VEXMILUM-285904 format. One record per residue (C-alpha): residue in three letters; x, y, z. Coordinates in steps of 0.5 Angstrom, whole numbers, plus 500, padded with zeros to 3 digits. Layout:
BEGIN
> residu|xx|yy|zz
> ALA|X|Y|Z;
...
This chain:
BEGIN
> residu|xx|yy|zz
> MET|236|457|879;
> ARG|242|456|875;
> SER|242|450|870;
> GLN|245|444|872;
> SER|250|444|866;
> LYS|253|450|869;
> ILE|259|452|874;
> SER|256|456|880;
> SER|262|460|881;
> LEU|269|461|880;
> VAL|273|464|886;
> LYS|280|467|887;
> MET|283|467|894;
> ASN|290|469|895;
> SER|294|466|890;
> TYR|289|460|889;
> ILE|283|459|884;
> VAL|278|454|886;
> LEU|273|452|882;
> LEU|266|450|886;
> VAL|261|446|882;
> PRO|255|444|886;
> LEU|251|444|880;
> LEU|256|441|875;
> ILE|254|435|870;
> CYS|260|430|870;
> SER|259|430|862;
> GLU|262|437|862;
> ILE|269|434|864;
> LYS|273|429|861;
> CYS|272|423|865;
> GLU|273|415|864;
> SER|266|412|862;
> ASP|267|406|866;
> LYS|267|410|873;
> ILE|261|409|877;
> VAL|260|415|881;
> GLY|253|414|884;
> GLY|254|407|887;
> ASP|249|401|886;
> LEU|242|401|885;
> ILE|238|401|892;
> SER|231|400|895;
> ILE|228|406|899;
> SER|228|401|904;
> ASP|236|402|904;
> ALA|235|409|906;
> PRO|228|410|908;
> TYR|229|417|910;
> GLN|231|419|903;
> ALA|227|424|899;
> ALA|227|428|892;
> LEU|226|435|892;
> LEU|222|438|886;
> TYR|221|444|883;
> SER|214|445|879;
> GLY|214|437|879;
> SER|221|437|876;
> PHE|227|434|881;
> ILE|232|439|883;
> CYS|236|436|889;
> GLY|235|431|895;
> ALA|233|432|902;
> SER|232|428|908;
> ILE|226|426|913;
> ILE|228|429|920;
> SER|221|429|922;
> THR|214|428|920;
> LYS|214|435|918;
> TYR|221|437|916;
> LEU|226|435|912;
> LEU|233|438|911;
> SER|237|439|905;
> ALA|242|444|902;
> ALA|241|452|902;
> HIS|244|452|895;
> CYS|238|448|892;
> VAL|233|453|894;
> GLN|236|460|893;
> GLU|232|461|887;
> TYR|226|456|888;
> LYS|222|459|894;
> ASN|216|457|891;
> LYS|213|451|888;
> LEU|217|447|892;
> SER|215|440|894;
> VAL|218|433|896;
> ARG|217|426|894;
> VAL|218|421|899;
> GLY|218|413|900;
> SER|220|412|893;
> ASN|225|408|889;
> TYR|225|414|883;
> ALA|225|421|883;
> TYR|220|422|878;
> LYS|214|417|880;
> ASP|211|413|886;
> GLY|211|414|893;
> GLU|208|420|896;
> VAL|208|428|894;
> PHE|208|433|899;
> GLN|208|441|898;
> VAL|213|445|902;
> GLU|210|451|906;
> LYS|216|454|907;
> ALA|224|453|905;
> THR|229|457|910;
> SER|236|457|909;
> TYR|241|458|914;
> PRO|242|465|916;
> PHE|249|465|915;
> PHE|250|461|908;
> ASN|255|464|904;
> THR|253|463|897;
> VAL|260|464|894;
> THR|264|459|899;
> LEU|258|455|900;
> ASN|259|455|908;
> ASN|253|453|912;
> ASP|250|450|906;
> PHE|243|448|910;
> ALA|236|449|908;
> ILE|230|446|912;
> LEU|224|445|909;
> LYS|217|445|912;
> LEU|211|441|909;
> VAL|204|442|908;
> GLY|201|436|912;
> GLU|205|431|915;
> ILE|208|425|913;
> LYS|205|418|915;
> LEU|211|414|917;
> GLN|212|407|914;
> LYS|217|402|916;
> GLY|222|401|911;
> VAL|219|406|906;
> LYS|218|413|910;
> GLU|222|414|916;
> ILE|226|419|920;
> ILE|233|419|920;
> ALA|236|421|927;
> LEU|240|428|928;
> PRO|247|428|932;
> GLU|248|432|938;
> ASN|251|440|937;
> ASN|258|440|935;
> GLN|258|432|935;
> LYS|265|430|932;
> ILE|265|425|926;
> GLU|271|420|926;
> ASN|276|420|921;
> ASN|276|414|916;
> ILE|269|411|918;
> ASN|265|409|912;
> VAL|259|413|911;
> TYR|253|412|906;
> VAL|251|417|901;
> THR|245|416|897;
> GLY|241|420|892;
> TYR|237|420|885;
> GLY|244|420|881;
> MET|248|418|875;
> THR|251|411|873;
> LYS|257|414|870;
> MET|262|419|870;
> ASN|260|422|863;
> GLY|253|419|863;
> LYS|246|422|864;
> ALA|242|421|871;
> ASP|236|416|871;
> ASN|233|419|877;
> LYS|233|412|880;
> LEU|235|411|888;
> ARG|243|409|889;
> GLY|247|409|894;
> VAL|255|409|895;
> LEU|259|408|901;
> VAL|265|412|902;
> PRO|270|414|908;
> ILE|271|420|912;
> VAL|277|424|910;
> PRO|281|428|915;
> GLN|280|436|914;
> ASN|288|437|913;
> ILE|288|432|907;
> CYS|281|435|904;
> ARG|284|442|904;
> ASN|290|440|900;
> SER|284|439|894;
> TYR|280|445|896;
> PRO|285|451|899;
> ILE|282|456|904;
> MET|275|453|902;
> ILE|274|448|907;
> THR|271|450|914;
> ASN|270|447|920;
> ASN|262|447|918;
> MET|264|442|912;
> VAL|266|435|912;
> CYS|270|431|906;
> ALA|269|424|904;
> GLY|271|420|898;
> PHE|277|416|896;
> LYS|284|419|894;
> GLU|284|415|887;
> GLY|277|417|886;
> GLY|272|412|882;
> LYS|266|413|888;
> ASP|263|419|890;
> SER|256|423|890;
> CYS|255|427|884;
> SER|250|433|882;
> ASN|244|429|883;
> PHE|246|427|890;
> LEU|246|435|892;
> GLY|242|436|898;
> GLY|241|429|900;
> PRO|244|425|906;
> MET|250|423|908;
> VAL|249|418|914;
> ASP|253|414|919;
> ARG|250|407|919;
> GLU|253|404|925;
> LYS|250|410|929;
> ASN|244|411|924;
> LEU|245|419|924;
> LEU|245|424|919;
> VAL|252|427|919;
> GLY|252|431|913;
> VAL|248|434|907;
> VAL|251|433|900;
> SER|254|440|898;
> PHE|259|441|893;
> GLY|266|438|889;
> GLN|270|439|883;
> GLY|267|434|878;
> CYS|265|427|880;
> ALA|269|422|883;
> LEU|276|425|880;
> PRO|282|423|884;
> LYS|284|427|889;
> TYR|278|431|889;
> TYR|273|429|895;
> GLY|266|430|896;
> VAL|264|436|901;
> TYR|259|436|905;
> ALA|255|441|910;
> LYS|256|438|917;
> VAL|250|437|921;
> SER|252|438|928;
> SER|255|445|926;
> VAL|248|447|926;
> ARG|244|443|931;
> GLN|242|449|935;
> TRP|239|452|929;
> ILE|235|446|927;
> LYS|232|445|934;
> SER|230|453|934;
> GLN|227|452|927;
> THR|224|445|928;
> LYS|223|444|936;
> ILE|227|437|934;
C-alpha cells in the first residue's frame, strides 16, 4: 500500500482536475497549526464499536464492529494488504491494550473504483469471534437498504487520529461531531466525483473534520445508533469549503447481508 504521506491519485475529468487524498497527511499542505481536525480525546466507551485495522501489527485504518465475526472498513485500506491483517478492539489506543484478532479474509466491494473511490467498502472476517462487553466492545447497527440520511443532522466520526492540521498522529481515540452536507453543495467542492453512494459532512468554514488516520472508520447517527458512513476521502483536512467524503453504508446494505448474513 502507498505511504500515507503520498497523494493517491490525480484525476482529470472533463474541464475539472480533482485531487483525491484518501492517504494524505495534513502536514504536506499549508495549514493553520491551531485547527483541531481530529476532535476531542474520547474513551472507547463513547464509541465501543470502533476498531483499529493493523497490518503486521502497525496501524493503517479504522473499522467498525458490525457483528462478533465481521467488521466494516474502506476498500482502499485493504487493496494492497490482503494478508497479515488484524484488528484491535476495545482500546483507547491504536497500538496497545484491548484485544487483537487476526483477519481471516478481507473482501472489497466488487464495484469499488480505485480511481474515484466510489463504493469504498471492505468487509473483514475474523479468525474467532469478539466477546462483546458493554461500553468496551459493542456492535453498531446497520441502516436499511437505501435508507435516506437527512441533511444537516449531526453525525459522530471517530478514529485514532491527529490533534492538529500540521501535527502528527498520536493514535489515541478521538471523536468529532459534524453536520451532513447536501449533495449539491458537496459537488461544488468535488465536481463530478460525488456519487449517490457517497455522503459528505463537515463545516463550510472548515476547522473540524476527519483526517487520514480516521480512514475506514465509522460515521454514526448517534440518535438512531446507526453506522451511516465509512470515512473515505477528502482534500486535505478540515479545509474551508472541502468536506469529508464518506461511503454511504445504506447503498451496499444488500451486499453486506449477502456476505455476512447480517
